[in-house]
Each structure stands twice: as structure tokens, then as C-alpha cells.
MILOFI-638956 format. One record per residue: residue number from 1; residue in three letters; x, y, z of N, C-alpha, C in turn. Coordinates in pm, whole numbers, plus 50000, padded with zeros to 5 digits. Layout:
residues N
- NUM / Ala / X / Y / Z / X / Y / Z / X / Y / Z
...
//
This chain:
residues 247
- 1 / Met / 78356 / 60365 / 23723 / 78260 / 60371 / 23614 / 78234 / 60517 / 23576
- 2 / Pro / 78238 / 60551 / 23445 / 78218 / 60690 / 23404 / 78073 / 60732 / 23424
- 3 / Arg / 78050 / 60861 / 23419 / 77914 / 60911 / 23431 / 77829 / 60858 / 23317
- 4 / Leu / 77702 / 60836 / 23348 / 77612 / 60777 / 23249 / 77601 / 60864 / 23125
- 5 / Gly / 77610 / 60997 / 23143 / 77601 / 61087 / 23028 / 77711 / 61063 / 22927
- 6 / Ile / 77833 / 61036 / 22975 / 77945 / 61008 / 22884 / 77919 / 60880 / 22807
- 7 / Val / 77870 / 60778 / 22878 / 77840 / 60650 / 22814 / 77733 / 60668 / 22706
- 8 / Ile / 77627 / 60741 / 22739 / 77518 / 60762 / 22644 / 77566 / 60836 / 22520
- 9 / Phe / 77644 / 60943 / 22540 / 77696 / 61019 / 22425 / 77788 / 60933 / 22340
- 10 / Thr / 77875 / 60855 / 22405 / 77969 / 60770 / 22331 / 77896 / 60670 / 22243
- 11 / Phe / 77796 / 60604 / 22298 / 77724 / 60504 / 22220 / 77635 / 60568 / 22115
- 12 / Phe / 77584 / 60688 / 22140 / 77506 / 60758 / 22038 / 77595 / 60792 / 21919
- 13 / Phe / 77713 / 60845 / 21947 / 77806 / 60879 / 21838 / 77852 / 60753 / 21766
- 14 / Ala / 77882 / 60647 / 21842 / 77923 / 60521 / 21780 / 77813 / 60465 / 21691
- 15 / Gly / 77687 / 60482 / 21734 / 77576 / 60437 / 21652 / 77565 / 60516 / 21522
- 16 / Ile / 77591 / 60646 / 21529 / 77589 / 60728 / 21407 / 77694 / 60678 / 21308
- 17 / Val / 77815 / 60654 / 21357 / 77922 / 60606 / 21270 / 77885 / 60471 / 21210
- 18 / Lys / 77830 / 60382 / 21291 / 77791 / 60250 / 21240 / 77679 / 60263 / 21137
- 19 / Gly / 77587 / 60358 / 21159 / 77480 / 60378 / 21063 / 77531 / 60429 / 20929
- 20 / Ile / 77634 / 60512 / 20932 / 77690 / 60567 / 20808 / 77782 / 60467 / 20739
- 21 / Leu / 77871 / 60405 / 20816 / 77975 / 60320 / 20758 / 77944 / 60171 / 20764
- 22 / Gly / 77852 / 60130 / 20851 / 77823 / 59988 / 20866 / 77912 / 59917 / 20966
- 23 / Leu / 78000 / 59991 / 21032 / 78090 / 59933 / 21131 / 78144 / 60045 / 21218
- 24 / Gly / 78226 / 60008 / 21319 / 78295 / 60110 / 21398 / 78251 / 60124 / 21541
- 25 / Met / 78143 / 60055 / 21583 / 78095 / 60074 / 21720 / 78196 / 60029 / 21825
- 26 / Pro / 78252 / 59906 / 21818 / 78352 / 59868 / 21919 / 78475 / 59957 / 21917
- 27 / Val / 78516 / 59997 / 21797 / 78636 / 60081 / 21785 / 78617 / 60213 / 21858
- 28 / Ile / 78502 / 60277 / 21838 / 78477 / 60407 / 21901 / 78456 / 60393 / 22051
- 29 / Thr / 78371 / 60299 / 22091 / 78342 / 60287 / 22234 / 78465 / 60246 / 22314
- 30 / Met / 78543 / 60153 / 22260 / 78664 / 60112 / 22331 / 78768 / 60224 / 22327
- 31 / Gly / 78774 / 60297 / 22216 / 78870 / 60406 / 22207 / 78840 / 60519 / 22303
- 32 / Val / 78713 / 60560 / 22310 / 78675 / 60672 / 22396 / 78670 / 60629 / 22542
- 33 / Leu / 78594 / 60525 / 22572 / 78580 / 60482 / 22711 / 78708 / 60419 / 22763
- 34 / Gly / 78784 / 60353 / 22674 / 78910 / 60293 / 22716 / 79015 / 60395 / 22755
- 35 / Ala / 78992 / 60521 / 22716 / 79086 / 60627 / 22753 / 79057 / 60683 / 22892
- 36 / Ile / 78938 / 60652 / 22948 / 78903 / 60710 / 23077 / 78872 / 60605 / 23184
- 37 / Ile / 78847 / 60480 / 23142 / 78829 / 60372 / 23238 / 78910 / 60252 / 23190
- 38 / Ser / 78914 / 60146 / 23266 / 78991 / 60028 / 23226 / 78927 / 59964 / 23104
- 39 / Pro / 79008 / 59903 / 23016 / 78951 / 59835 / 22899 / 78849 / 59729 / 22935
- 40 / Ala / 78869 / 59660 / 23047 / 78773 / 59557 / 23088 / 78636 / 59618 / 23118
- 41 / Glu / 78634 / 59731 / 23186 / 78507 / 59800 / 23214 / 78442 / 59848 / 23086
- 42 / Ala / 78523 / 59906 / 22997 / 78469 / 59955 / 22870 / 78412 / 59840 / 22788
- 43 / Ala / 78482 / 59727 / 22786 / 78436 / 59611 / 22709 / 78305 / 59557 / 22764
- 44 / Ser / 78289 / 59559 / 22895 / 78165 / 59508 / 22955 / 78046 / 59596 / 22917
- 45 / Leu / 78068 / 59725 / 22899 / 77960 / 59815 / 22858 / 77925 / 59799 / 22711
- 46 / Leu / 78017 / 59746 / 22634 / 77998 / 59732 / 22490 / 77907 / 59615 / 22453
- 47 / Leu / 77895 / 59516 / 22540 / 77839 / 59386 / 22502 / 77699 / 59392 / 22443
- 48 / Val / 77605 / 59451 / 22515 / 77465 / 59450 / 22468 / 77447 / 59532 / 22340
- 49 / Pro / 77493 / 59658 / 22334 / 77477 / 59733 / 22208 / 77545 / 59666 / 22090
- 50 / Ser / 77664 / 59612 / 22112 / 77737 / 59549 / 22003 / 77663 / 59427 / 21951
- 51 / Phe / 77617 / 59341 / 22042 / 77548 / 59219 / 21997 / 77418 / 59253 / 21925
- 52 / Val / 77337 / 59340 / 21983 / 77205 / 59369 / 21925 / 77219 / 59438 / 21789
- 53 / Thr / 77305 / 59538 / 21779 / 77319 / 59609 / 21651 / 77378 / 59520 / 21543
- 54 / Asn / 77469 / 59432 / 21581 / 77530 / 59344 / 21481 / 77437 / 59231 / 21439
- 55 / Ile / 77360 / 59176 / 21533 / 77265 / 59071 / 21494 / 77155 / 59131 / 21407
- 56 / Trp / 77120 / 59257 / 21434 / 77025 / 59329 / 21349 / 77082 / 59345 / 21209
- 57 / Gln / 77208 / 59386 / 21202 / 77275 / 59403 / 21073 / 77280 / 59270 / 20997
- 58 / Phe / 77305 / 59161 / 21068 / 77313 / 59028 / 21007 / 77177 / 58983 / 20953
- 59 / Leu / 77072 / 58998 / 21033 / 76941 / 58947 / 20996 / 76868 / 59035 / 20895
- 60 / Ser / 76919 / 59156 / 20871 / 76853 / 59246 / 20777 / 76884 / 59212 / 20632
- 61 / His / 76966 / 59109 / 20610 / 76999 / 59065 / 20475 / 76956 / 58920 / 20456
- 62 / Arg / 76929 / 58883 / 20333 / 76889 / 58746 / 20302 / 77011 / 58653 / 20306
- 63 / Gly / 76982 / 58524 / 20318 / 77089 / 58426 / 20312 / 77159 / 58403 / 20444
- 64 / Ala / 77086 / 58419 / 20556 / 77148 / 58402 / 20688 / 77202 / 58262 / 20707
- 65 / Gly / 77126 / 58161 / 20662 / 77170 / 58023 / 20678 / 77299 / 57995 / 20604
- 66 / Lys / 77311 / 58046 / 20482 / 77434 / 58026 / 20405 / 77553 / 58093 / 20472
- 67 / Ala / 77531 / 58211 / 20528 / 77640 / 58282 / 20595 / 77687 / 58205 / 20717
- 68 / Ile / 77594 / 58151 / 20795 / 77632 / 58072 / 20912 / 77710 / 57948 / 20870
- 69 / Ala / 77662 / 57880 / 20766 / 77730 / 57759 / 20719 / 77871 / 57790 / 20670
- 70 / Arg / 77890 / 57906 / 20611 / 78023 / 57941 / 20559 / 78119 / 57986 / 20667
- 71 / Phe / 78069 / 58061 / 20765 / 78160 / 58126 / 20861 / 78163 / 58062 / 20999
- 72 / Trp / 78095 / 57947 / 21018 / 78099 / 57888 / 21151 / 78240 / 57847 / 21193
- 73 / Pro / 78331 / 57801 / 21102 / 78467 / 57770 / 21149 / 78540 / 57892 / 21204
- 74 / Met / 78519 / 58007 / 21141 / 78580 / 58130 / 21192 / 78521 / 58167 / 21328
- 75 / Met / 78390 / 58154 / 21340 / 78326 / 58186 / 21467 / 78371 / 58091 / 21578
- 76 / Ala / 78396 / 57966 / 21542 / 78447 / 57871 / 21642 / 78584 / 57916 / 21693
- 77 / Gly / 78667 / 57965 / 21600 / 78798 / 58017 / 21641 / 78785 / 58136 / 21735
- 78 / Ile / 78688 / 58222 / 21707 / 78664 / 58338 / 21794 / 78621 / 58294 / 21933
- 79 / Leu / 78532 / 58197 / 21939 / 78481 / 58149 / 22068 / 78590 / 58084 / 22151
- 80 / Ile / 78691 / 58028 / 22085 / 78805 / 57970 / 22157 / 78902 / 58079 / 22200
- 81 / Gly / 78929 / 58173 / 22110 / 79033 / 58273 / 22136 / 78996 / 58380 / 22237
- 82 / Ala / 78870 / 58424 / 22236 / 78831 / 58537 / 22321 / 78848 / 58510 / 22471
- 83 / Pro / 78803 / 58396 / 22524 / 78826 / 58371 / 22667 / 78973 / 58365 / 22703
- 84 / Leu / 79056 / 58317 / 22610 / 79200 / 58313 / 22636 / 79258 / 58454 / 22637
- 85 / Gly / 79221 / 58535 / 22539 / 79273 / 58671 / 22532 / 79225 / 58759 / 22644
- 86 / Ala / 79110 / 58726 / 22702 / 79054 / 58809 / 22809 / 79140 / 58809 / 22934
- 87 / Gly / 79235 / 58717 / 22941 / 79327 / 58718 / 23055 / 79409 / 58846 / 23061
- 88 / Leu / 79435 / 58908 / 22945 / 79512 / 59033 / 22942 / 79426 / 59151 / 22985
- 89 / Ile / 79306 / 59163 / 22930 / 79222 / 59279 / 22958 / 79172 / 59280 / 23102
- 90 / Thr / 79166 / 59162 / 23165 / 79117 / 59154 / 23303 / 79230 / 59144 / 23405
- 91 / Gly / 79354 / 59160 / 23359 / 79468 / 59147 / 23449 / 79474 / 59256 / 23555
- 92 / His / 79555 / 59231 / 23657 / 79568 / 59327 / 23768 / 79622 / 59461 / 23719
- 93 / Asp / 79720 / 59456 / 23627 / 79777 / 59578 / 23569 / 79711 / 59603 / 23434
- 94 / Ala / 79634 / 59709 / 23423 / 79558 / 59736 / 23300 / 79643 / 59797 / 23190
- 95 / Arg / 79765 / 59842 / 23220 / 79844 / 59915 / 23120 / 79877 / 59832 / 22997
- 96 / Pro / 79916 / 59703 / 23009 / 79940 / 59626 / 22887 / 79818 / 59618 / 22796
- 97 / Ala / 79700 / 59603 / 22856 / 79577 / 59598 / 22775 / 79549 / 59733 / 22710
- 98 / Val / 79579 / 59842 / 22781 / 79557 / 59976 / 22725 / 79650 / 59999 / 22606
- 99 / Val / 79777 / 59962 / 22620 / 79871 / 59976 / 22509 / 79828 / 59889 / 22391
- 100 / Ala / 79788 / 59765 / 22419 / 79741 / 59676 / 22313 / 79620 / 59735 / 22243
- 101 / Leu / 79529 / 59793 / 22319 / 79411 / 59857 / 22260 / 79452 / 59971 / 22168
- 102 / Gly / 79543 / 60056 / 22212 / 79590 / 60167 / 22129 / 79655 / 60119 / 22001
- 103 / Ile / 79735 / 60014 / 22010 / 79803 / 59960 / 21891 / 79702 / 59903 / 21792
- 104 / Val / 79605 / 59827 / 21842 / 79504 / 59767 / 21754 / 79422 / 59876 / 21686
- 105 / Leu / 79384 / 59979 / 21759 / 79308 / 60090 / 21699 / 79389 / 60160 / 21591
- 106 / Met / 79519 / 60181 / 21616 / 79602 / 60249 / 21517 / 79620 / 60163 / 21393
- 107 / Val / 79643 / 60033 / 21410 / 79656 / 59943 / 21296 / 79527 / 59943 / 21214
- 108 / Tyr / 79415 / 59939 / 21282 / 79285 / 59943 / 21215 / 79272 / 60070 / 21131
- 109 / Ala / 79307 / 60184 / 21189 / 79295 / 60311 / 21118 / 79391 / 60318 / 20999
- 110 / Leu / 79514 / 60275 / 21018 / 79612 / 60280 / 20910 / 79573 / 60189 / 20794
- 111 / Leu / 79525 / 60069 / 20826 / 79480 / 59979 / 20720 / 79362 / 60039 / 20645
- 112 / Gly / 79273 / 60106 / 20718 / 79159 / 60169 / 20653 / 79200 / 60281 / 20559
- 113 / Leu / 79305 / 60354 / 20594 / 79351 / 60465 / 20509 / 79432 / 60415 / 20389
- 114 / Met / 79503 / 60304 / 20406 / 79589 / 60254 / 20299 / 79513 / 60174 / 20195
- 115 / His / 79395 / 60123 / 20229 / 79314 / 60043 / 20136 / 79395 / 59929 / 20072
- 116 / Pro / 79457 / 59843 / 20149 / 79534 / 59734 / 20088 / 79442 / 59639 / 20012
- 117 / Arg / 79483 / 59600 / 19892 / 79402 / 59507 / 19812 / 79444 / 59364 / 19847
- 118 / Leu / 79369 / 59303 / 19935 / 79399 / 59169 / 19980 / 79309 / 59069 / 19910
- 119 / Arg / 79366 / 58955 / 19873 / 79287 / 58847 / 19813 / 79334 / 58715 / 19871
- 120 / Leu / 79240 / 58636 / 19917 / 79272 / 58506 / 19974 / 79288 / 58406 / 19860
- 121 / Pro / 79397 / 58328 / 19859 / 79418 / 58230 / 19752 / 79303 / 58129 / 19747
- 122 / Pro / 79268 / 58080 / 19630 / 79161 / 57980 / 19619 / 79191 / 57856 / 19705
- 123 / Gly / 79093 / 57808 / 19773 / 79110 / 57689 / 19855 / 79167 / 57714 / 19992
- 124 / Ala / 79197 / 57841 / 20026 / 79261 / 57870 / 20155 / 79160 / 57893 / 20267
- 125 / Glu / 79035 / 57919 / 20232 / 78936 / 57956 / 20334 / 78916 / 57849 / 20442
- 126 / Pro / 78917 / 57718 / 20410 / 78894 / 57618 / 20516 / 78993 / 57624 / 20631
- 127 / Trp / 79119 / 57663 / 20602 / 79216 / 57673 / 20712 / 79238 / 57818 / 20756
- 128 / Ala / 79222 / 57911 / 20664 / 79245 / 58052 / 20699 / 79133 / 58106 / 20788
- 129 / Gly / 79009 / 58060 / 20767 / 78898 / 58108 / 20847 / 78914 / 58080 / 20996
- 130 / Pro / 78941 / 57955 / 21035 / 78961 / 57928 / 21177 / 79080 / 58002 / 21236
- 131 / Leu / 79189 / 58017 / 21158 / 79305 / 58091 / 21209 / 79272 / 58239 / 21228
- 132 / Ala / 79203 / 58297 / 21130 / 79162 / 58437 / 21144 / 79068 / 58454 / 21262
- 133 / Gly / 78979 / 58357 / 21281 / 78888 / 58362 / 21395 / 78960 / 58353 / 21528
- 134 / Leu / 79059 / 58265 / 21535 / 79136 / 58252 / 21658 / 79209 / 58382 / 21689
- 135 / Gly / 79271 / 58441 / 21586 / 79340 / 58569 / 21606 / 79245 / 58680 / 21645
- 136 / Ala / 79129 / 58685 / 21579 / 79029 / 58787 / 21613 / 78978 / 58767 / 21755
- 137 / Gly / 78960 / 58641 / 21795 / 78913 / 58613 / 21930 / 79014 / 58654 / 22035
- 138 / Leu / 79140 / 58623 / 22011 / 79245 / 58661 / 22106 / 79251 / 58813 / 22122
- 139 / Leu / 79247 / 58885 / 22010 / 79253 / 59031 / 22017 / 79125 / 59090 / 22075
- 140 / Ala / 79010 / 59031 / 22042 / 78884 / 59079 / 22099 / 78884 / 59062 / 22249
- 141 / Gly / 78931 / 58946 / 22296 / 78937 / 58922 / 22439 / 79036 / 59013 / 22509
- 142 / Ala / 79147 / 59042 / 22441 / 79253 / 59122 / 22503 / 79227 / 59271 / 22498
- 143 / Thr / 79150 / 59318 / 22397 / 79134 / 59462 / 22377 / 78988 / 59508 / 22367
- 144 / Gly / 78895 / 59416 / 22345 / 78756 / 59454 / 22324 / 78723 / 59497 / 22182
- 145 / Val / 78821 / 59491 / 22092 / 78802 / 59531 / 21953 / 78805 / 59407 / 21865
- 146 / Phe / 78703 / 59391 / 21780 / 78691 / 59270 / 21699 / 78742 / 59288 / 21556
- 147 / Ala / 78780 / 59410 / 21519 / 78799 / 59444 / 21378 / 78922 / 59381 / 21314
- 148 / Ile / 79026 / 59355 / 21393 / 79151 / 59300 / 21341 / 79166 / 59158 / 21393
- 149 / Pro / 79191 / 59060 / 21304 / 79202 / 59066 / 21157 / 79071 / 59040 / 21084
- 150 / Thr / 78957 / 59057 / 21151 / 78829 / 59021 / 21089 / 78803 / 59096 / 20959
- 151 / Ile / 78812 / 59230 / 20964 / 78778 / 59309 / 20845 / 78874 / 59281 / 20729
- 152 / Pro / 79008 / 59281 / 20749 / 79095 / 59246 / 20636 / 79068 / 59107 / 20580
- 153 / Tyr / 79039 / 59012 / 20668 / 79012 / 58875 / 20620 / 78884 / 58870 / 20537
- 154 / Ile / 78776 / 58928 / 20589 / 78650 / 58926 / 20515 / 78663 / 59002 / 20383
- 155 / Ala / 78737 / 59114 / 20386 / 78759 / 59190 / 20263 / 78835 / 59107 / 20159
- 156 / Ala / 78926 / 59022 / 20207 / 79007 / 58940 / 20116 / 78927 / 58831 / 20047
- 157 / Leu / 78805 / 58805 / 20094 / 78721 / 58704 / 20031 / 78652 / 58757 / 19906
- 158 / Gly / 78655 / 58888 / 19885 / 78596 / 58946 / 19765 / 78445 / 58940 / 19761
- 159 / Leu / 78380 / 58952 / 19877 / 78234 / 58946 / 19882 / 78172 / 59074 / 19827
- 160 / Glu / 78048 / 59060 / 19778 / 77972 / 59179 / 19741 / 77936 / 59256 / 19867
- 161 / Arg / 77899 / 59384 / 19851 / 77880 / 59472 / 19967 / 77778 / 59416 / 20067
- 162 / Asp / 77662 / 59372 / 20018 / 77559 / 59322 / 20110 / 77607 / 59198 / 20183
- 163 / Ala / 77673 / 59108 / 20111 / 77724 / 58986 / 20174 / 77833 / 59018 / 20274
- 164 / Leu / 77916 / 59118 / 20242 / 78023 / 59158 / 20334 / 77965 / 59216 / 20463
- 165 / Ile / 77866 / 59305 / 20450 / 77804 / 59365 / 20568 / 77735 / 59258 / 20653
- 166 / Gln / 77669 / 59163 / 20586 / 77603 / 59055 / 20659 / 77705 / 58969 / 20733
- 167 / Ala / 77816 / 58936 / 20665 / 77919 / 58854 / 20728 / 77979 / 58923 / 20850
- 168 / Leu / 78006 / 59052 / 20838 / 78061 / 59126 / 20952 / 77961 / 59129 / 21067
- 169 / Gly / 77832 / 59147 / 21037 / 77731 / 59145 / 21142 / 77728 / 59012 / 21215
- 170 / Leu / 77735 / 58903 / 21141 / 77735 / 58769 / 21201 / 77858 / 58747 / 21288
- 171 / Ile / 77975 / 58777 / 21233 / 78099 / 58750 / 21305 / 78114 / 58840 / 21427
- 172 / Phe / 78076 / 58966 / 21414 / 78084 / 59057 / 21529 / 77983 / 59019 / 21638
- 173 / Ser / 77869 / 58962 / 21597 / 77773 / 58913 / 21697 / 77836 / 58799 / 21778
- 174 / Ala / 77899 / 58706 / 21706 / 77967 / 58596 / 21775 / 78079 / 58646 / 21863
- 175 / Ala / 78152 / 58747 / 21815 / 78263 / 58803 / 21893 / 78212 / 58871 / 22020
- 176 / Ser / 78096 / 58935 / 22012 / 78038 / 58999 / 22131 / 78006 / 58895 / 22237
- 177 / Leu / 77945 / 58784 / 22194 / 77914 / 58676 / 22288 / 78041 / 58616 / 22347
- 178 / Ala / 78141 / 58596 / 22260 / 78267 / 58538 / 22307 / 78338 / 58630 / 22405
- 179 / Leu / 78336 / 58760 / 22378 / 78397 / 58857 / 22470 / 78326 / 58854 / 22604
- 180 / Gly / 78193 / 58850 / 22602 / 78118 / 58841 / 22726 / 78152 / 58716 / 22805
- 181 / Ala / 78166 / 58603 / 22734 / 78203 / 58479 / 22801 / 78342 / 58488 / 22862
- 182 / Gly / 78434 / 58553 / 22788 / 78570 / 58569 / 22841 / 78574 / 58656 / 22965
- 183 / Leu / 78501 / 58766 / 22962 / 78497 / 58854 / 23079 / 78435 / 58782 / 23199
- 184 / Ala / 78325 / 58708 / 23174 / 78260 / 58635 / 23282 / 78352 / 58527 / 23338
- 185 / Trp / 78425 / 58459 / 23250 / 78516 / 58353 / 23292 / 78622 / 58407 / 23387
- 186 / His / 78666 / 58529 / 23361 / 78770 / 58590 / 23445 / 78712 / 58676 / 23556
- 187 / Gly / 78582 / 58667 / 23579 / 78519 / 58740 / 23689 / 78514 / 58890 / 23670
- 188 / Ala / 78504 / 58936 / 23544 / 78507 / 59080 / 23515 / 78379 / 59126 / 23447
- 189 / Leu / 78267 / 59064 / 23481 / 78140 / 59102 / 23419 / 78033 / 59119 / 23527
- 190 / Pro / 78042 / 59229 / 23603 / 77943 / 59251 / 23709 / 77805 / 59284 / 23653
- 191 / Ala / 77703 / 59258 / 23731 / 77565 / 59281 / 23687 / 77541 / 59429 / 23656
- 192 / Thr / 77605 / 59519 / 23730 / 77585 / 59662 / 23706 / 77632 / 59702 / 23567
- 193 / Ser / 77740 / 59641 / 23521 / 77790 / 59673 / 23387 / 77691 / 59628 / 23280
- 194 / Leu / 77630 / 59511 / 23299 / 77531 / 59464 / 23203 / 77407 / 59554 / 23204
- 195 / Glu / 77371 / 59605 / 23320 / 77257 / 59695 / 23328 / 77284 / 59824 / 23251
- 196 / Ile / 77405 / 59880 / 23272 / 77441 / 60003 / 23199 / 77454 / 59974 / 23051
- 197 / Ser / 77507 / 59857 / 23016 / 77519 / 59818 / 22876 / 77381 / 59810 / 22810
- 198 / Ala / 77283 / 59758 / 22883 / 77147 / 59751 / 22829 / 77090 / 59891 / 22808
- 199 / Ile / 77118 / 59981 / 22902 / 77074 / 60120 / 22887 / 77140 / 60185 / 22765
- 200 / Ala / 77268 / 60154 / 22744 / 77343 / 60212 / 22633 / 77290 / 60167 / 22498
- 201 / Leu / 77213 / 60059 / 22496 / 77156 / 60012 / 22370 / 77063 / 60117 / 22308
- 202 / Val / 76992 / 60192 / 22392 / 76896 / 60291 / 22342 / 76965 / 60401 / 22261
- 203 / Pro / 77068 / 60470 / 22315 / 77135 / 60571 / 22233 / 77209 / 60510 / 22115
- 204 / Ala / 77257 / 60387 / 22128 / 77326 / 60323 / 22016 / 77230 / 60302 / 21899
- 205 / Leu / 77111 / 60253 / 21927 / 77012 / 60232 / 21821 / 76964 / 60365 / 21763
- 206 / Ala / 76946 / 60465 / 21850 / 76905 / 60597 / 21802 / 77011 / 60657 / 21710
- 207 / Gly / 77137 / 60645 / 21750 / 77245 / 60696 / 21667 / 77256 / 60621 / 21536
- 208 / Met / 77236 / 60489 / 21542 / 77243 / 60408 / 21421 / 77134 / 60446 / 21322
- 209 / Lys / 77014 / 60473 / 21374 / 76904 / 60515 / 21287 / 76933 / 60650 / 21224
- 210 / Leu / 76988 / 60743 / 21303 / 77024 / 60874 / 21250 / 77135 / 60861 / 21147
- 211 / Gly / 77235 / 60778 / 21176 / 77345 / 60758 / 21083 / 77299 / 60701 / 20950
- 212 / Thr / 77201 / 60610 / 20954 / 77146 / 60553 / 20831 / 77081 / 60660 / 20745
- 213 / Arg / 77014 / 60755 / 20810 / 76954 / 60867 / 20736 / 77061 / 60961 / 20681
- 214 / Leu / 77164 / 60985 / 20762 / 77270 / 61077 / 20719 / 77355 / 61019 / 20607
- 215 / Arg / 77351 / 60887 / 20590 / 77433 / 60822 / 20488 / 77405 / 60880 / 20350
- 216 / Arg / 77281 / 60923 / 20327 / 77244 / 60979 / 20196 / 77293 / 61122 / 20179
- 217 / Lys / 77322 / 61190 / 20289 / 77361 / 61331 / 20283 / 77511 / 61352 / 20304
- 218 / Val / 77575 / 61259 / 20373 / 77718 / 61272 / 20403 / 77797 / 61188 / 20303
- 219 / His / 77908 / 61244 / 20255 / 77994 / 61167 / 20165 / 78065 / 61059 / 20247
- 220 / Pro / 78031 / 60931 / 20227 / 78086 / 60825 / 20313 / 78238 / 60818 / 20315
- 221 / Asp / 78302 / 60836 / 20199 / 78448 / 60825 / 20193 / 78516 / 60937 / 20273
- 222 / Arg / 78464 / 61058 / 20261 / 78522 / 61170 / 20336 / 78499 / 61152 / 20486
- 223 / Phe / 78379 / 61110 / 20521 / 78349 / 61087 / 20663 / 78439 / 60976 / 20718
- 224 / Arg / 78457 / 60871 / 20640 / 78541 / 60759 / 20682 / 78685 / 60804 / 20704
- 225 / Ala / 78738 / 60885 / 20612 / 78875 / 60934 / 20626 / 78890 / 61021 / 20751
- 226 / Leu / 78794 / 61110 / 20773 / 78798 / 61195 / 20893 / 78792 / 61110 / 21019
- 227 / Phe / 78706 / 61011 / 21018 / 78693 / 60919 / 21131 / 78825 / 60846 / 21158
- 228 / Leu / 78891 / 60798 / 21053 / 79014 / 60721 / 21070 / 79129 / 60810 / 21118
- 229 / Tyr / 79139 / 60933 / 21067 / 79243 / 61024 / 21116 / 79221 / 61058 / 21263
- 230 / Gly / 79096 / 61079 / 21300 / 79066 / 61103 / 21440 / 79100 / 60983 / 21527
- 231 / Leu / 79079 / 60863 / 21472 / 79110 / 60741 / 21546 / 79261 / 60727 / 21568
- 232 / Ile / 79340 / 60768 / 21469 / 79486 / 60764 / 21486 / 79528 / 60854 / 21601
- 233 / Ala / 79472 / 60975 / 21605 / 79505 / 61067 / 21714 / 79462 / 61009 / 21849
- 234 / Leu / 79344 / 60951 / 21853 / 79295 / 60893 / 21979 / 79381 / 60775 / 22023
- 235 / Ser / 79419 / 60689 / 21930 / 79501 / 60573 / 21965 / 79639 / 60616 / 22013
- 236 / Ala / 79695 / 60720 / 21950 / 79825 / 60770 / 21996 / 79814 / 60825 / 22137
- 237 / Phe / 79704 / 60894 / 22167 / 79683 / 60946 / 22302 / 79671 / 60833 / 22403
- 238 / Ile / 79598 / 60728 / 22367 / 79580 / 60615 / 22458 / 79714 / 60549 / 22489
- 239 / Ile / 79796 / 60528 / 22386 / 79927 / 60465 / 22406 / 80016 / 60555 / 22491
- 240 / Trp / 80020 / 60685 / 22458 / 80102 / 60779 / 22535 / 80058 / 60784 / 22680
- 241 / Gln / 79928 / 60785 / 22702 / 79875 / 60792 / 22838 / 79918 / 60670 / 22919
- 242 / Ala / 79912 / 60552 / 22857 / 79950 / 60430 / 22929 / 80099 / 60426 / 22957
- 243 / Ile / 80180 / 60466 / 22857 / 80326 / 60461 / 22874 / 80373 / 60566 / 22973
- 244 / Ser / 80320 / 60687 / 22962 / 80362 / 60793 / 23054 / 80318 / 60763 / 23197
- 245 / Gly / 80207 / 60693 / 23211 / 80162 / 60656 / 23344 / 80249 / 60551 / 23408
- 246 / Ala / 80318 / 60473 / 23323 / 80406 / 60369 / 23375 / 80544 / 60423 / 23410
- 247 / Ala / 80575 / 60543 / 23359 / 80708 / 60600 / 23381 / 80725 / 60649 / 23524
//
């Protein structure tokens, strides 16, 4: 387990990014902590801050009932997929999970920089939602990152900004619970990790509050681009570290 100071700084910075951009906490925490400890340990520390900040994001917008009614099939897919995917992140050899984490982070960053214009065909949501949820659950369980394919899928629905942010908050909240269930199912959720995760909630909320204030002063697009380029470098380092360690 890393020093508490590293955990606190990581979650504070992740909170700032989430406050500015509305997302990014799992990506940053898994990217930074996943480079120095096992992905399973990093994921266990993510649970409380991720759930609380995302449920806060979800409930801060109107229409919560409509969002739940629309996205419950996707959330069901996540709840099924995450415990299955957690078999990789909790495995005896952590290197496959580390490589998978690096790849998912890089794909996330590249998609963010390319801005692909995705649109879901009319009538496809009833079957595409559960499939996207299952894929997101598998990857969340395997890597601790919920963003792929969640963000591209939600973006393809063409939601307005507030509805999009609310939907991501709801789905990421469900993914946090599903990830916790997957880790617990595989015996990788010790009480000490939950205690540290609860402590990490404080700097995460403080960073999120600061990031919300900075949103008015920082150019979001420039900050987002800088964040994504940094994420590419971090993901490349994570992959190289895992592969070179196996050599």
C-alpha cells in the first residue's frame, strides 16, 4: 500500500480534474496509483470517492427518476460484467491487468483527442445499452476504469450537457458499486482499503470543489487537451513498465 500522502495528493488532483471537466477521477487514480501498486489495490482505494462524487453529480441535476428508468438496462449489464472482469485484476499475476489498464487509458485519451462524432441509430438503444453496459462492466472489473465504452456510448445518444453529466454520474455510481462487488467476490477488498478509501474522499471532495471554482478561470478545452496528452504519456509508461518487468 502506498504512503497515505501519495493517495491524498492523487485524489485531490483527480478531484480538481473532475471539478473542471466533470469526469476523470477513475482514470487519474488508476493511472497514477496503478503505476506504483497493483491495479486491484488501486481499484479498492477508488471505490468510496468514486461512488460519492458520482452520486453527487447525478443527484445535482433534475430528472433522476427518468435517468434511472432510461439507463437501468445498461447498469444491469455493468453489474453482470464487473464481477466477471474482476477475475483479471485480482489474478495472481498482475501484469495482464496492468497492460490492460494502460491500453484502456490510452484508448480513452486518443478518443478524447480525436473527438469522433458518434451517433446511435434510432431504435438501437434497447439492445445497445445492455451490451455497452456489459462491456463497460467487464473493463471496469478488469482495469478499474469505467470510461470505455461508457463515454463514447453516452455521447452517441446526443444528450444535452446537463443530461449527459447526470447520466455519467448515474452510470459511474453503478460501476463503482459493481467494481466493489467484483473485488469482494474475488477476495480482494480488505477492510483497510475501504478505510483508506473513505479517508481519500476528503481530498477528492476538496479537489472537486476547487476544480468547480477553477472552471470559470481555466480554459476547459486547453486543460482537457493537456490532461489527455499527459494521460497518453502515463499509459505508455504503465504498459512499458509491465512489459519490461516481464522480460
